[in-house]
N, C-alpha and C positions, 0 to 999 in steps of 0.2 A: 699645411696638410694635416698636422697633428691636432690643430684646433678643430678641424671638421670631425675628427674621430671621437672627440671627448663625450658627446652626449650618448654615444652608443654603448659605453661601458665595455670596451673590447679587451680581450686578453692580449698579451704581448704578441703572440703569433698571429692573431686576427688583425692587430694593429699593423704588423709588418706586411701581411698580405694585402690589406685594404689600401695601404699608403704606397705600396710598391717600393718601399725602402728596404735596404738591407738591415739585418738586425743591428749592425753596428750604427748605421745612420739613425735608426729608430731610437736607440739608447742615447745617442748624442742629442737628438731632437727632444727626447723627454727631459734630459738634463737641462737643455737650454730653455725649454718650456717652464721647468720648475724655477729657474732664475728669473724669468720674465714675470711669472706669477708672484714671486716674492717681491720683486721691485714695484709691482703695480698694486700690491696689497690685495690680491685676489684670494679666494678660498684655496687652500692647498690641494694639490693633485695627489691623490693616494691610489693605491691598488689593493683590492680585496679579491679573494678567491670567488666570492659570489657575484661581484659586480664588475670586475676588471678595473680599468683606470677610470677615475671619476673625480670631479671637484667635490670637496667635502667641507662642511662647516659644522658638523655634528661633533661635539666635544668627546663623547665616548668612542666614536669611530676614530677620531684623530688620535686619541690616547692609545687605543688598541694598535693603530698603525705605527705609532712611535715606539711602543713597546716591542712590536715585531721587528722593526728596523734596529733598535738598540740590541736586541738579542742576537739578530743576524750579525751585527758588527762585533759583538762579543765573541761569538763563535768564530768568525774570521780571525780576530786577533789571537785567540787561543790556538787556533790551527797554525797561524803564522809562527807563533812562538815555538810550538812543539815540532812542527814540520820543516821550518826554514831556518830559524835562529838556533834552536837547541843543537842539532847535529854538529855544525861547525863550531859552536861555542864550547862543546865538550873537548874539542882539540886545543883550544886556547882559553881555559877557564879563568886565567888571571889577566887576560888582555884588557887594555883600557877601553877599546871599542866595545868589546863583549859586555863588559860591566856596565857601560854607559847604555848600550842598547837594551840589555835586560832590565835595567832600572826604569828606563822610559816606557818600555812596553809593559812592564808589570804595573806601572802607574796607570796607563791607559786601560789595561784589563781591570784593575781594581775599581777605577772610576765608572766604567760601564757596568760592572757588577753591582756596584752600590746603586746606580740609577735604576737598573732592572729590578733589584730587590725593593727599592723605595716605591716604585710604581706598583708592585704587588701588594704592598701594605695597605 
């Protein structure tokens, strides 16, 4: 069903409506579709505000999409650190688990930040 929607360049809500899937099922279907696309070597499936979901082989569009996804993940990691990890970590600042978690998450944050900055250069 999701294969049929691809030429239309649908937004997520249009995709859900036209496919008669729940939002959860549509997200799972898109994830599965991306796996199949990667296995078969097809052009990546991206989403843009202007065109919705579409296959893309244009290098500049792909890079812009990758930058957007990297920045989104960086924001998610930062919010996870400040909103989920930091409050309980303040209660046990010397705990082994807290130190390990902070080290690993800081590493992920730093790596994503370097990638996002490198792409801007």
